[in-house]
TORLUM-665069 format. One line per field, with one value per residue (C-alpha): residue in one letter; chain; x, y, z. Coordinates in pm, 1 decimal, padded with zeros to 6 digits. Each point is the difference from the previous one (the first is absolute). Last residue first. Layout:
% residues N
residuo	(A:...);
cadena	(A:...);
c1	(X:...);
c2	(Y:...);
c3	(Z:...);
END
This chain:
% residues 217
residuo	(L:L:N:L:V:A:K:V:V:E:D:I:S:M:N:D:T:N:I:E:V:A:D:D:A:K:V:L:P:S:H:A:R:E:S:D:I:K:D:R:L:K:I:E:Q:I:L:Q:E:L:D:V:E:E:G:Q:E:Q:L:Q:A:A:R:R:E:A:R:I:E:A:S:A:I:M:F:I:K:L:K:A:D:P:F:V:V:T:G:I:D:R:G:D:M:V:V:N:I:T:E:A:M:K:R:Q:M:A:V:L:K:D:R:V:L:P:F:S:A:I:Y:S:V:N:Q:S:V:K:N:S:R:I:E:K:S:C:D:Q:N:N:I:I:V:K:D:G:N:F:E:F:D:S:D:E:L:I:K:E:I:L:Q:L:D:A:N:S:Q:Q:P:K:G:S:L:N:E:L:W:A:L:T:V:A:R:Y:M:A:G:S:D:I:Y:I:Y:A:L:E:T:A:L:R:K:A:I:T:S:K:G:S:G:A:P:G:D:I:A:I:A:V:M);
cadena	(A:A:A:A:A:A:A:A:A:A:A:A:A:A:A:A:A:A:A:A:A:A:A:A:A:A:A:A:A:A:A:A:A:A:A:A:A:A:A:A:A:A:A:A:A:A:A:A:A:A:A:A:A:A:A:A:A:A:A:A:A:A:A:A:A:A:A:A:A:A:A:A:A:A:A:A:A:A:A:A:A:A:A:A:A:A:A:A:A:A:A:A:A:A:A:A:A:A:A:A:A:A:A:A:A:A:A:A:A:A:A:A:A:A:A:A:A:A:A:A:A:A:A:A:A:A:A:A:A:A:A:A:A:A:A:A:A:A:A:A:A:A:A:A:A:A:A:A:A:A:A:A:A:A:A:A:A:A:A:A:A:A:A:A:A:A:A:A:A:A:A:A:A:A:A:A:A:A:A:A:A:A:A:A:A:A:A:A:A:A:A:A:A:A:A:A:A:A:A:A:A:A:A:A:A:A:A:A:A:A:A:A:A:A:A:A:A);
c1	(-01394.5:00262.1:-00171.5:-00030.5:00365.0:00066.3:-00252.4:00142.4:00359.9:-00125.4:-00158.1:00283.9:00240.6:00213.0:00408.3:00168.4:-00299.4:00139.8:-00276.3:00045.6:-00273.4:00004.0:-00029.3:00365.8:00001.5:00270.8:00241.5:-00009.8:00158.5:-00248.0:00241.2:00339.5:00093.1:00204.4:-00322.2:-00054.9:00328.1:00160.4:-00333.4:00027.1:00363.7:-00072.3:-00298.4:00240.6:00230.6:-00239.7:-00101.9:00393.5:00010.6:-00327.7:00086.6:-00309.2:-00154.1:-00265.7:-00309.0:-00295.8:-00062.7:00367.0:-00012.9:-00220.0:00174.8:00333.8:-00153.3:-00151.6:00345.8:00179.0:-00244.9:00086.0:00357.0:-00007.2:-00137.6:-00409.7:-00174.8:-00330.8:-00092.3:-00398.5:-00151.0:-00346.1:-00255.2:00204.0:00114.6:00308.0:-00151.1:00223.8:00315.5:00103.8:-00229.0:-00008.6:00359.6:00148.5:-00317.7:-00336.4:-00363.5:-00325.5:-00260.3:-00311.2:-00159.5:-00052.6:00344.9:00184.6:00088.1:00097.6:00269.0:00151.6:00035.1:00158.9:00253.4:00042.0:00110.7:00197.9:00172.8:00104.7:00098.8:00209.8:00238.1:00028.2:-00246.5:00188.3:00278.4:-00192.4:-00166.7:00330.7:00035.1:-00342.3:-00043.7:00236.8:-00196.9:-00279.3:-00305.5:-00090.8:-00026.0:-00287.2:-00226.7:00103.8:-00353.9:00048.4:-00235.6:00308.7:00100.5:-00245.8:00056.9:-00235.6:-00064.5:-00262.7:-00005.9:00310.9:00018.2:00329.1:-00020.5:00376.7:00054.8:00083.0:00131.4:00218.1:00162.0:00051.8:00200.5:00176.4:00160.8:00105.7:00154.6:00171.2:00097.1:00183.6:-00002.2:00108.5:-00230.7:00146.6:-00063.1:-00261.4:-00305.0:-00330.1:-00155.2:00205.8:-00196.0:-00341.3:00074.6:00158.6:-00329.8:-00251.2:00230.4:-00087.9:-00348.1:-00000.7:00192.1:-00308.3:-00269.4:-00324.7:-00249.9:-00312.6:-00195.5:-00267.5:00190.6:00068.5:00116.8:00186.4:00116.6:00138.8:00147.2:00187.3:00145.8:00145.5:00127.0:00182.7:00130.1:00357.2:00151.6:00141.4:-00025.7:-00251.2:-00307.8:-00401.8:-00233.9:-00375.9:-00192.6:-00367.0:-00184.3);
c2	(01556.6:00269.5:00138.1:-00296.5:-00074.5:00354.2:-00069.1:-00321.2:00167.6:00238.6:-00211.8:-00145.5:00271.6:00147.9:00073.9:-00300.5:-00100.6:00109.7:-00097.8:-00101.2:-00040.0:-00298.2:00001.3:-00118.5:-00302.7:00071.8:-00277.2:-00245.4:-00316.9:-00257.3:-00273.4:00159.1:00129.4:00269.8:00272.9:-00268.8:-00085.9:00348.0:00131.3:-00331.6:00092.8:00394.0:-00166.4:-00219.4:00318.9:00211.7:-00311.0:-00060.5:00400.3:-00018.7:-00313.3:-00165.7:-00229.9:-00164.6:-00009.2:00027.2:00357.5:00079.5:-00140.0:00191.6:00310.1:-00098.1:-00025.0:00335.2:00151.6:-00209.1:00137.5:00314.8:-00033.4:-00168.7:00277.1:00000.8:-00088.9:-00118.7:-00080.8:00025.3:-00154.1:00084.8:-00236.1:-00247.8:-00121.2:-00131.7:-00249.9:-00232.8:00129.6:00336.1:00148.5:-00278.6:-00042.3:00050.6:-00021.3:00174.4:-00122.5:00203.9:-00241.1:-00005.0:-00334.1:-00273.5:-00122.3:00195.6:-00312.0:-00183.4:00318.9:-00043.9:-00413.1:00033.9:00222.8:-00195.9:-00282.0:00194.7:00173.9:-00304.2:-00160.2:00284.9:-00019.7:00364.9:-00020.2:-00215.3:00210.5:00296.3:-00163.4:-00110.3:00285.9:00078.1:-00352.3:00062.1:00308.2:-00182.2:00105.1:-00381.8:-00087.6:00242.4:-00153.9:-00323.3:-00159.8:-00395.6:-00193.4:-00120.6:00388.9:00246.7:00353.3:00237.4:00394.5:-00093.7:-00326.9:-00170.7:-00342.3:-00254.0:-00358.5:-00089.3:-00315.3:00096.5:00385.7:-00155.2:-00285.5:00253.0:00241.1:-00250.1:-00101.6:00358.3:00036.7:-00323.0:00147.3:00290.1:00268.8:-00230.5:00137.4:-00141.9:-00279.1:-00265.7:00248.1:-00116.9:00254.4:00243.1:-00111.4:00046.9:00354.3:00121.0:-00144.5:00135.6:00349.3:-00042.4:00006.8:00258.0:00280.8:-00078.8:00176.1:00040.1:00145.1:-00016.6:00333.6:00185.2:00348.1:00147.0:-00395.8:-00063.6:00333.9:-00016.8:-00411.8:00204.1:00230.3:-00185.3:-00285.7:00274.9:00179.8:00037.5:-00293.8:-00169.0:00130.7:00129.1:-00122.2:00068.4:-00141.3:00095.0:-00254.1:00080.9:-00335.4);
c3	(-00807.9:00029.3:00293.9:00202.5:-00024.8:00070.6:00321.1:00102.3:-00030.3:00229.8:00269.0:00027.0:00074.2:-00242.7:00023.2:-00109.9:-00165.9:-00387.5:-00234.5:-00394.4:-00195.8:-00264.2:-00366.4:-00081.9:00293.1:00238.4:00036.9:00260.6:-00204.5:-00143.8:-00117.1:00000.6:00305.6:00025.8:00193.8:00248.5:00091.0:00033.9:00197.4:00225.4:00036.5:00091.5:00242.6:00170.7:00032.1:00145.0:00217.5:00156.8:00075.0:00194.5:00235.0:00089.9:00304.2:-00054.3:00194.3:-00307.5:00057.3:00011.4:-00319.6:-00240.2:00212.1:-00167.9:-00339.2:00029.2:00093.9:-00269.2:-00241.1:00108.7:-00040.1:-00351.5:-00087.5:-00142.8:-00349.4:-00118.6:-00351.5:-00075.7:-00255.7:-00064.3:-00218.4:-00059.8:-00300.7:00055.1:00267.3:00108.1:-00170.6:-00016.3:00241.7:00223.0:00013.6:00321.4:00258.7:00050.5:-00104.9:00020.8:-00141.5:-00164.8:-00068.2:-00231.3:-00150.8:00294.6:00233.2:-00358.8:-00099.5:00341.3:-00034.5:-00345.0:00119.6:00313.4:-00174.1:-00259.9:00204.9:00190.0:-00300.9:-00111.7:00369.2:00097.1:00249.5:00219.6:00016.9:00045.4:00280.8:00183.0:00257.5:00030.2:00080.7:00328.8:00074.2:00085.5:-00183.3:-00117.6:00318.5:00092.8:-00251.5:00018.4:00099.8:-00069.9:-00256.0:-00187.6:-00058.5:00078.0:-00026.9:00158.9:-00049.4:-00275.3:-00104.5:-00146.1:-00008.0:-00042.0:-00023.4:-00069.2:-00153.8:-00367.3:00094.0:00265.8:-00213.8:-00322.3:00329.6:00151.7:-00356.0:-00054.8:00329.5:-00134.5:-00340.0:00194.0:00196.0:00255.5:00311.8:00305.1:00184.3:-00039.2:-00151.1:00030.6:00244.2:-00188.0:-00305.4:00191.4:00064.6:-00312.8:-00180.6:00246.8:-00026.9:-00360.6:00021.4:00279.3:-00245.3:-00220.1:00250.2:-00152.4:00069.7:-00071.7:-00113.6:00228.1:-00151.4:00359.3:00136.6:-00303.4:00011.3:00340.1:-00056.9:-00270.0:00179.1:00296.1:-00278.0:-00200.9:00282.8:-00197.7:00250.4:-00248.7:-00361.8:-00176.8:-00186.5:00061.9:-00279.8:-00005.4:-00190.4:-00155.2:-00032.4);
END
């Protein structure tokens, strides 16, 4: 089976491009970020008080992974038989997903799920460690980047469409913090694979990026 891996920081355009590529190629699109967001949402909904960043969080995450039923079907995310596709895109989830994704037990469980999903189908998958950890032998690896300012503007537009109020400067700082957490975590950090092709999407349209990736493929 063929796997195309698209990695990069938050807001670089990974999901948009991956979806378009999957449609163009008649492959299956797998949103690994949605999987981490789903665990984060379940964790937030089960929190009693503020995050502890300690064993208390670890124990809660272990319980969630053991007791919760997660389903991922295209753009739909189902948690315990409830469609949470919209809820996982909230800014509160965005602010906490890098923290939850830093736990090795979360990454180990979701990476196993991602590999299982791709055993019998051609896939396009985007995330932080797809080309380095999930599919190190992917046919094509792309590493997408964009400035924090451009990424914040994209995120602001998404949140405004969902009816959320946004502070652009705050979003820029949140994105920079996510970059730091994702890049510096000990387990499966955000890093460009040695054989990945880097694409800066700052001044490129969606069509231009899709064309560039198809040419590479």
